[in-house]
SEFIZA-3560 file (N, C-alpha, C; in Angstrom, 3 decimals):
REM SEFIZA-3560
<numar><xx>16.272</xx><yy>98.285</yy><zz>22.696</zz><atom>N</atom></numar>
<numar><xx>16.898</xx><yy>99.429</yy><zz>23.187</zz><atom>CA</atom></numar>
<numar><xx>18.372</xx><yy>98.807</yy><zz>23.506</zz><atom>C</atom></numar>
<numar><xx>19.300</xx><yy>99.184</yy><zz>23.255</zz><atom>N</atom></numar>
<numar><xx>20.657</xx><yy>98.727</yy><zz>23.264</zz><atom>CA</atom></numar>
<numar><xx>21.197</xx><yy>98.826</yy><zz>24.796</zz><atom>C</atom></numar>
<numar><xx>22.178</xx><yy>97.382</yy><zz>25.177</zz><atom>N</atom></numar>
<numar><xx>22.333</xx><yy>97.571</yy><zz>26.295</zz><atom>CA</atom></numar>
<numar><xx>24.076</xx><yy>97.601</yy><zz>26.887</zz><atom>C</atom></numar>
<numar><xx>24.249</xx><yy>98.397</yy><zz>28.077</zz><atom>N</atom></numar>
<numar><xx>25.407</xx><yy>98.781</yy><zz>28.103</zz><atom>CA</atom></numar>
<numar><xx>26.025</xx><yy>97.774</yy><zz>29.179</zz><atom>C</atom></numar>
<numar><xx>26.856</xx><yy>97.134</yy><zz>29.010</zz><atom>N</atom></numar>
<numar><xx>27.535</xx><yy>95.989</yy><zz>29.739</zz><atom>CA</atom></numar>
<numar><xx>28.986</xx><yy>96.113</yy><zz>30.158</zz><atom>C</atom></numar>
<numar><xx>29.165</xx><yy>95.972</yy><zz>31.718</zz><atom>N</atom></numar>
<numar><xx>30.498</xx><yy>96.110</yy><zz>31.633</zz><atom>CA</atom></numar>
<numar><xx>31.343</xx><yy>95.245</yy><zz>31.710</zz><atom>C</atom></numar>
<numar><xx>32.512</xx><yy>94.739</yy><zz>32.540</zz><atom>N</atom></numar>
<numar><xx>33.228</xx><yy>93.593</yy><zz>32.370</zz><atom>CA</atom></numar>
<numar><xx>32.556</xx><yy>92.295</yy><zz>32.610</zz><atom>C</atom></numar>
<numar><xx>32.827</xx><yy>91.025</yy><zz>32.038</zz><atom>N</atom></numar>
<numar><xx>32.238</xx><yy>90.049</yy><zz>32.258</zz><atom>CA</atom></numar>
<numar><xx>33.187</xx><yy>88.972</yy><zz>32.051</zz><atom>C</atom></numar>
<numar><xx>33.322</xx><yy>88.280</yy><zz>33.084</zz><atom>N</atom></numar>
<numar><xx>33.960</xx><yy>87.004</yy><zz>33.193</zz><atom>CA</atom></numar>
<numar><xx>33.090</xx><yy>85.740</yy><zz>33.300</zz><atom>C</atom></numar>
<numar><xx>33.508</xx><yy>84.775</yy><zz>32.081</zz><atom>N</atom></numar>
<numar><xx>32.590</xx><yy>83.284</yy><zz>32.110</zz><atom>CA</atom></numar>
<numar><xx>33.717</xx><yy>82.204</yy><zz>32.476</zz><atom>C</atom></numar>
<numar><xx>33.613</xx><yy>81.200</yy><zz>33.366</zz><atom>N</atom></numar>
<numar><xx>34.658</xx><yy>80.520</yy><zz>33.980</zz><atom>CA</atom></numar>
<numar><xx>34.183</xx><yy>78.887</yy><zz>33.001</zz><atom>C</atom></numar>
<numar><xx>33.119</xx><yy>78.812</yy><zz>32.870</zz><atom>N</atom></numar>
<numar><xx>32.780</xx><yy>77.685</yy><zz>31.959</zz><atom>CA</atom></numar>
<numar><xx>31.142</xx><yy>77.802</yy><zz>31.486</zz><atom>C</atom></numar>
<numar><xx>30.987</xx><yy>77.184</yy><zz>30.278</zz><atom>N</atom></numar>
<numar><xx>29.958</xx><yy>76.839</yy><zz>29.792</zz><atom>CA</atom></numar>
<numar><xx>29.719</xx><yy>75.358</yy><zz>29.387</zz><atom>C</atom></numar>
<numar><xx>28.583</xx><yy>74.572</yy><zz>29.759</zz><atom>N</atom></numar>
<numar><xx>28.161</xx><yy>73.484</yy><zz>29.286</zz><atom>CA</atom></numar>
<numar><xx>28.205</xx><yy>73.535</yy><zz>27.771</zz><atom>C</atom></numar>
<numar><xx>27.936</xx><yy>72.094</yy><zz>27.274</zz><atom>N</atom></numar>
<numar><xx>27.666</xx><yy>72.300</yy><zz>25.672</zz><atom>CA</atom></numar>
<numar><xx>26.140</xx><yy>72.657</yy><zz>25.411</zz><atom>C</atom></numar>
<numar><xx>25.274</xx><yy>72.361</yy><zz>26.521</zz><atom>N</atom></numar>
<numar><xx>23.901</xx><yy>72.557</yy><zz>26.230</zz><atom>CA</atom></numar>
<numar><xx>23.360</xx><yy>74.121</yy><zz>26.682</zz><atom>C</atom></numar>
<numar><xx>24.321</xx><yy>74.790</yy><zz>27.171</zz><atom>N</atom></numar>
<numar><xx>24.257</xx><yy>76.137</yy><zz>27.565</zz><atom>CA</atom></numar>
<numar><xx>24.066</xx><yy>77.249</yy><zz>26.520</zz><atom>C</atom></numar>
<numar><xx>23.509</xx><yy>78.253</yy><zz>27.112</zz><atom>N</atom></numar>
<numar><xx>23.707</xx><yy>79.605</yy><zz>26.194</zz><atom>CA</atom></numar>
<numar><xx>23.865</xx><yy>80.898</yy><zz>27.227</zz><atom>C</atom></numar>
<numar><xx>24.828</xx><yy>81.578</yy><zz>26.406</zz><atom>N</atom></numar>
<numar><xx>25.451</xx><yy>82.464</yy><zz>27.122</zz><atom>CA</atom></numar>
<numar><xx>25.129</xx><yy>83.831</yy><zz>25.886</zz><atom>C</atom></numar>
<numar><xx>24.516</xx><yy>84.931</yy><zz>26.471</zz><atom>N</atom></numar>
<numar><xx>24.124</xx><yy>86.059</yy><zz>25.658</zz><atom>CA</atom></numar>
<numar><xx>24.415</xx><yy>87.231</yy><zz>26.438</zz><atom>C</atom></numar>
<numar><xx>25.197</xx><yy>88.193</yy><zz>25.596</zz><atom>N</atom></numar>
<numar><xx>25.121</xx><yy>89.738</yy><zz>26.472</zz><atom>CA</atom></numar>
<numar><xx>24.582</xx><yy>90.674</yy><zz>25.327</zz><atom>C</atom></numar>
<numar><xx>23.527</xx><yy>91.551</yy><zz>25.599</zz><atom>N</atom></numar>
<numar><xx>23.243</xx><yy>92.119</yy><zz>24.655</zz><atom>CA</atom></numar>
<numar><xx>21.410</xx><yy>91.876</yy><zz>24.439</zz><atom>C</atom></numar>
<numar><xx>20.935</xx><yy>92.505</yy><zz>23.368</zz><atom>N</atom></numar>
<numar><xx>19.577</xx><yy>92.359</yy><zz>23.062</zz><atom>CA</atom></numar>
<numar><xx>19.457</xx><yy>90.997</yy><zz>22.193</zz><atom>C</atom></numar>
<numar><xx>18.084</xx><yy>90.486</yy><zz>22.820</zz><atom>N</atom></numar>
<numar><xx>18.085</xx><yy>89.196</yy><zz>22.089</zz><atom>CA</atom></numar>
<numar><xx>16.587</xx><yy>89.153</yy><zz>21.889</zz><atom>C</atom></numar>
<numar><xx>16.163</xx><yy>88.499</yy><zz>21.010</zz><atom>N</atom></numar>
<numar><xx>14.530</xx><yy>88.050</yy><zz>20.193</zz><atom>CA</atom></numar>
<numar><xx>14.553</xx><yy>87.101</yy><zz>20.984</zz><atom>C</atom></numar>
<numar><xx>14.784</xx><yy>86.114</yy><zz>20.688</zz><atom>N</atom></numar>
<numar><xx>14.835</xx><yy>84.945</yy><zz>21.066</zz><atom>CA</atom></numar>
<numar><xx>15.507</xx><yy>83.738</yy><zz>21.526</zz><atom>C</atom></numar>
<numar><xx>15.771</xx><yy>83.222</yy><zz>22.767</zz><atom>N</atom></numar>
<numar><xx>16.980</xx><yy>82.074</yy><zz>22.912</zz><atom>CA</atom></numar>
<numar><xx>15.915</xx><yy>80.855</yy><zz>23.071</zz><atom>C</atom></numar>
<numar><xx>16.713</xx><yy>79.864</yy><zz>22.186</zz><atom>N</atom></numar>
<numar><xx>16.251</xx><yy>78.560</yy><zz>22.271</zz><atom>CA</atom></numar>
<numar><xx>17.082</xx><yy>77.580</yy><zz>22.474</zz><atom>C</atom></numar>
<numar><xx>17.592</xx><yy>76.796</yy><zz>23.787</zz><atom>N</atom></numar>
<numar><xx>18.484</xx><yy>75.813</yy><zz>23.658</zz><atom>CA</atom></numar>
<numar><xx>17.895</xx><yy>74.503</yy><zz>23.042</zz><atom>C</atom></numar>
<numar><xx>18.644</xx><yy>73.834</yy><zz>22.711</zz><atom>N</atom></numar>
<numar><xx>18.236</xx><yy>72.608</yy><zz>21.848</zz><atom>CA</atom></numar>
<numar><xx>19.144</xx><yy>71.552</yy><zz>22.799</zz><atom>C</atom></numar>
<numar><xx>18.496</xx><yy>70.363</yy><zz>23.457</zz><atom>N</atom></numar>
<numar><xx>19.153</xx><yy>69.101</yy><zz>23.793</zz><atom>CA</atom></numar>
<numar><xx>18.484</xx><yy>68.162</yy><zz>23.789</zz><atom>C</atom></numar>
<numar><xx>19.049</xx><yy>67.168</yy><zz>23.963</zz><atom>N</atom></numar>
<numar><xx>18.128</xx><yy>65.670</yy><zz>23.984</zz><atom>CA</atom></numar>
<numar><xx>18.884</xx><yy>64.723</yy><zz>24.804</zz><atom>C</atom></numar>
<numar><xx>17.888</xx><yy>63.921</yy><zz>25.457</zz><atom>N</atom></numar>
<numar><xx>18.694</xx><yy>62.730</yy><zz>26.138</zz><atom>CA</atom></numar>
<numar><xx>17.878</xx><yy>61.458</yy><zz>26.296</zz><atom>C</atom></numar>
<numar><xx>18.392</xx><yy>60.516</yy><zz>26.309</zz><atom>N</atom></numar>
<numar><xx>17.572</xx><yy>59.035</yy><zz>26.213</zz><atom>CA</atom></numar>
<numar><xx>17.852</xx><yy>58.144</yy><zz>27.662</zz><atom>C</atom></numar>
<numar><xx>16.949</xx><yy>57.916</yy><zz>28.545</zz><atom>N</atom></numar>
<numar><xx>17.023</xx><yy>57.609</yy><zz>29.769</zz><atom>CA</atom></numar>
<numar><xx>16.522</xx><yy>55.987</yy><zz>30.000</zz><atom>C</atom></numar>
<numar><xx>17.442</xx><yy>55.168</yy><zz>30.249</zz><atom>N</atom></numar>
<numar><xx>16.713</xx><yy>53.577</yy><zz>30.402</zz><atom>CA</atom></numar>
<numar><xx>16.941</xx><yy>53.202</yy><zz>31.964</zz><atom>C</atom></numar>
<numar><xx>16.134</xx><yy>53.168</yy><zz>32.700</zz><atom>N</atom></numar>
<numar><xx>15.961</xx><yy>52.597</yy><zz>34.141</zz><atom>CA</atom></numar>
<numar><xx>15.010</xx><yy>51.726</yy><zz>34.267</zz><atom>C</atom></numar>
<numar><xx>15.472</xx><yy>50.806</yy><zz>35.326</zz><atom>N</atom></numar>
<numar><xx>14.534</xx><yy>49.673</yy><zz>35.822</zz><atom>CA</atom></numar>
<numar><xx>13.394</xx><yy>50.148</yy><zz>36.676</zz><atom>C</atom></numar>
<numar><xx>12.636</xx><yy>49.327</yy><zz>37.173</zz><atom>N</atom></numar>
<numar><xx>11.715</xx><yy>49.545</yy><zz>38.210</zz><atom>CA</atom></numar>
<numar><xx>12.122</xx><yy>49.859</yy><zz>39.536</zz><atom>C</atom></numar>
<numar><xx>11.772</xx><yy>50.990</yy><zz>40.243</zz><atom>N</atom></numar>
<numar><xx>11.766</xx><yy>51.620</yy><zz>41.144</zz><atom>CA</atom></numar>
<numar><xx>13.360</xx><yy>52.586</yy><zz>41.020</zz><atom>C</atom></numar>
<numar><xx>13.316</xx><yy>52.887</yy><zz>39.703</zz><atom>N</atom></numar>
<numar><xx>14.851</xx><yy>53.780</yy><zz>39.696</zz><atom>CA</atom></numar>
<numar><xx>14.155</xx><yy>55.207</yy><zz>40.257</zz><atom>C</atom></numar>
<numar><xx>12.920</xx><yy>55.722</yy><zz>39.943</zz><atom>N</atom></numar>
<numar><xx>12.616</xx><yy>57.396</yy><zz>39.796</zz><atom>CA</atom></numar>
<numar><xx>11.834</xx><yy>57.319</yy><zz>41.205</zz><atom>C</atom></numar>
<numar><xx>11.795</xx><yy>56.657</yy><zz>42.268</zz><atom>N</atom></numar>
<numar><xx>10.925</xx><yy>57.103</yy><zz>43.599</zz><atom>CA</atom></numar>
<numar><xx>11.865</xx><yy>57.829</yy><zz>44.315</zz><atom>C</atom></numar>
<numar><xx>11.338</xx><yy>58.805</yy><zz>44.618</zz><atom>N</atom></numar>
<numar><xx>11.538</xx><yy>59.717</yy><zz>45.826</zz><atom>CA</atom></numar>
<numar><xx>11.083</xx><yy>59.638</yy><zz>46.876</zz><atom>C</atom></numar>
<numar><xx>11.421</xx><yy>59.923</yy><zz>48.277</zz><atom>N</atom></numar>
<numar><xx>10.677</xx><yy>60.105</yy><zz>49.370</zz><atom>CA</atom></numar>
<numar><xx>11.345</xx><yy>59.521</yy><zz>50.734</zz><atom>C</atom></numar>
<numar><xx>10.782</xx><yy>59.407</yy><zz>51.599</zz><atom>N</atom></numar>
<numar><xx>11.491</xx><yy>58.782</yy><zz>52.845</zz><atom>CA</atom></numar>
<numar><xx>10.601</xx><yy>57.557</yy><zz>53.375</zz><atom>C</atom></numar>
<numar><xx>11.791</xx><yy>56.514</yy><zz>53.321</zz><atom>N</atom></numar>
<numar><xx>10.962</xx><yy>55.318</yy><zz>53.817</zz><atom>CA</atom></numar>
<numar><xx>10.364</xx><yy>54.525</yy><zz>52.622</zz><atom>C</atom></numar>
<numar><xx>10.914</xx><yy>54.952</yy><zz>51.651</zz><atom>N</atom></numar>
<numar><xx>10.507</xx><yy>53.791</yy><zz>50.457</zz><atom>CA</atom></numar>
<numar><xx>11.152</xx><yy>52.660</yy><zz>50.747</zz><atom>C</atom></numar>
<numar><xx>10.226</xx><yy>51.781</yy><zz>50.420</zz><atom>N</atom></numar>
<numar><xx>10.870</xx><yy>49.899</yy><zz>50.443</zz><atom>CA</atom></numar>
<numar><xx>10.261</xx><yy>49.415</yy><zz>48.985</zz><atom>C</atom></numar>
<numar><xx>11.504</xx><yy>49.103</yy><zz>48.317</zz><atom>N</atom></numar>
<numar><xx>11.272</xx><yy>48.479</yy><zz>47.074</zz><atom>CA</atom></numar>
<numar><xx>11.679</xx><yy>47.367</yy><zz>46.844</zz><atom>C</atom></numar>
<numar><xx>10.970</xx><yy>45.987</yy><zz>46.418</zz><atom>N</atom></numar>
<numar><xx>11.261</xx><yy>44.376</yy><zz>46.326</zz><atom>CA</atom></numar>
<numar><xx>11.103</xx><yy>44.216</yy><zz>44.776</zz><atom>C</atom></numar>
<numar><xx>12.281</xx><yy>43.994</yy><zz>44.313</zz><atom>N</atom></numar>
<numar><xx>11.975</xx><yy>43.383</yy><zz>42.701</zz><atom>CA</atom></numar>
<numar><xx>12.892</xx><yy>42.074</yy><zz>42.608</zz><atom>C</atom></numar>
<numar><xx>11.818</xx><yy>41.319</yy><zz>42.062</zz><atom>N</atom></numar>
<numar><xx>12.208</xx><yy>39.867</yy><zz>42.066</zz><atom>CA</atom></numar>
<numar><xx>13.348</xx><yy>39.648</yy><zz>40.995</zz><atom>C</atom></numar>
<numar><xx>13.294</xx><yy>40.396</yy><zz>39.807</zz><atom>N</atom></numar>
<numar><xx>14.464</xx><yy>40.347</yy><zz>38.803</zz><atom>CA</atom></numar>
<numar><xx>14.651</xx><yy>41.683</yy><zz>38.084</zz><atom>C</atom></numar>
<numar><xx>15.514</xx><yy>42.245</yy><zz>38.744</zz><atom>N</atom></numar>
<numar><xx>15.932</xx><yy>44.036</yy><zz>38.376</zz><atom>CA</atom></numar>
<numar><xx>16.605</xx><yy>43.930</yy><zz>37.032</zz><atom>C</atom></numar>
<numar><xx>16.039</xx><yy>43.613</yy><zz>36.106</zz><atom>N</atom></numar>
<numar><xx>17.050</xx><yy>44.065</yy><zz>34.758</zz><atom>CA</atom></numar>
<numar><xx>16.159</xx><yy>44.853</yy><zz>33.912</zz><atom>C</atom></numar>
<numar><xx>16.822</xx><yy>45.616</yy><zz>33.253</zz><atom>N</atom></numar>
<numar><xx>16.229</xx><yy>46.682</yy><zz>32.330</zz><atom>CA</atom></numar>
<numar><xx>16.724</xx><yy>46.281</yy><zz>30.652</zz><atom>C</atom></numar>
<numar><xx>15.634</xx><yy>46.007</yy><zz>29.929</zz><atom>N</atom></numar>
<numar><xx>16.329</xx><yy>45.202</yy><zz>28.580</zz><atom>CA</atom></numar>
<numar><xx>16.115</xx><yy>46.785</yy><zz>27.574</zz><atom>C</atom></numar>
<numar><xx>16.581</xx><yy>46.944</yy><zz>26.630</zz><atom>N</atom></numar>
<numar><xx>16.236</xx><yy>47.709</yy><zz>25.924</zz><atom>CA</atom></numar>
<numar><xx>17.195</xx><yy>47.631</yy><zz>24.578</zz><atom>C</atom></numar>
<numar><xx>16.467</xx><yy>48.014</yy><zz>23.305</zz><atom>N</atom></numar>
<numar><xx>17.033</xx><yy>47.778</yy><zz>22.052</zz><atom>CA</atom></numar>
<numar><xx>16.769</xx><yy>48.981</yy><zz>21.248</zz><atom>C</atom></numar>
<numar><xx>17.910</xx><yy>49.545</yy><zz>20.731</zz><atom>N</atom></numar>
<numar><xx>17.602</xx><yy>50.961</yy><zz>19.824</zz><atom>CA</atom></numar>
<numar><xx>18.140</xx><yy>50.573</yy><zz>18.574</zz><atom>C</atom></numar>
<numar><xx>17.417</xx><yy>50.189</yy><zz>17.627</zz><atom>N</atom></numar>
<numar><xx>17.971</xx><yy>49.914</yy><zz>16.360</zz><atom>CA</atom></numar>
<numar><xx>18.241</xx><yy>51.057</yy><zz>15.506</zz><atom>C</atom></numar>
<numar><xx>17.247</xx><yy>52.246</yy><zz>15.775</zz><atom>N</atom></numar>
<numar><xx>17.635</xx><yy>53.249</yy><zz>14.828</zz><atom>CA</atom></numar>
<numar><xx>18.331</xx><yy>54.520</yy><zz>15.245</zz><atom>C</atom></numar>
<numar><xx>19.268</xx><yy>54.089</yy><zz>16.309</zz><atom>N</atom></numar>
<numar><xx>20.318</xx><yy>54.739</yy><zz>17.178</zz><atom>CA</atom></numar>
<numar><xx>19.594</xx><yy>56.509</yy><zz>17.267</zz><atom>C</atom></numar>
<numar><xx>19.116</xx><yy>57.149</yy><zz>16.305</zz><atom>N</atom></numar>
<numar><xx>18.819</xx><yy>58.698</yy><zz>16.190</zz><atom>CA</atom></numar>
<numar><xx>17.155</xx><yy>58.300</yy><zz>16.228</zz><atom>C</atom></numar>
<numar><xx>16.674</xx><yy>59.116</yy><zz>17.561</zz><atom>N</atom></numar>
<numar><xx>15.147</xx><yy>58.810</yy><zz>17.610</zz><atom>CA</atom></numar>
<numar><xx>14.624</xx><yy>60.475</yy><zz>16.878</zz><atom>C</atom></numar>
<numar><xx>14.932</xx><yy>61.420</yy><zz>17.163</zz><atom>N</atom></numar>
<numar><xx>14.619</xx><yy>62.768</yy><zz>16.905</zz><atom>CA</atom></numar>
<numar><xx>15.655</xx><yy>63.873</yy><zz>16.773</zz><atom>C</atom></numar>
<numar><xx>16.358</xx><yy>64.157</yy><zz>15.473</zz><atom>N</atom></numar>
<numar><xx>17.564</xx><yy>64.765</yy><zz>15.544</zz><atom>CA</atom></numar>
<numar><xx>17.158</xx><yy>66.093</yy><zz>15.638</zz><atom>C</atom></numar>
<numar><xx>18.187</xx><yy>67.137</yy><zz>16.166</zz><atom>N</atom></numar>
<numar><xx>17.897</xx><yy>68.511</yy><zz>16.368</zz><atom>CA</atom></numar>
<numar><xx>18.552</xx><yy>69.380</yy><zz>15.305</zz><atom>C</atom></numar>
<numar><xx>18.711</xx><yy>68.456</yy><zz>14.207</zz><atom>N</atom></numar>
<numar><xx>18.847</xx><yy>69.436</yy><zz>12.838</zz><atom>CA</atom></numar>
<numar><xx>18.332</xx><yy>70.460</yy><zz>12.408</zz><atom>C</atom></numar>
<numar><xx>18.306</xx><yy>71.578</yy><zz>12.100</zz><atom>N</atom></numar>
<numar><xx>17.397</xx><yy>72.595</yy><zz>11.627</zz><atom>CA</atom></numar>
<numar><xx>16.388</xx><yy>73.067</yy><zz>12.673</zz><atom>C</atom></numar>
<numar><xx>16.397</xx><yy>72.729</yy><zz>13.626</zz><atom>N</atom></numar>
<numar><xx>15.616</xx><yy>73.487</yy><zz>14.735</zz><atom>CA</atom></numar>
<numar><xx>15.937</xx><yy>74.797</yy><zz>14.870</zz><atom>C</atom></numar>
//
């Protein structure tokens, strides 16, 4: 069924966003990211106490591209 849309103002769209007006069958946003974090980095809550003896995060990424989004 066709959609009737009035005036639209878009202030900003980030690079991983989707903006659509009208009919659509499927929308699939593609994004990927890589996160390196040390011990205790993703703890949440009240009163957490972390003691790390040697807080070092070592990583080596020789292949640079793990899983590309090309053709998805």
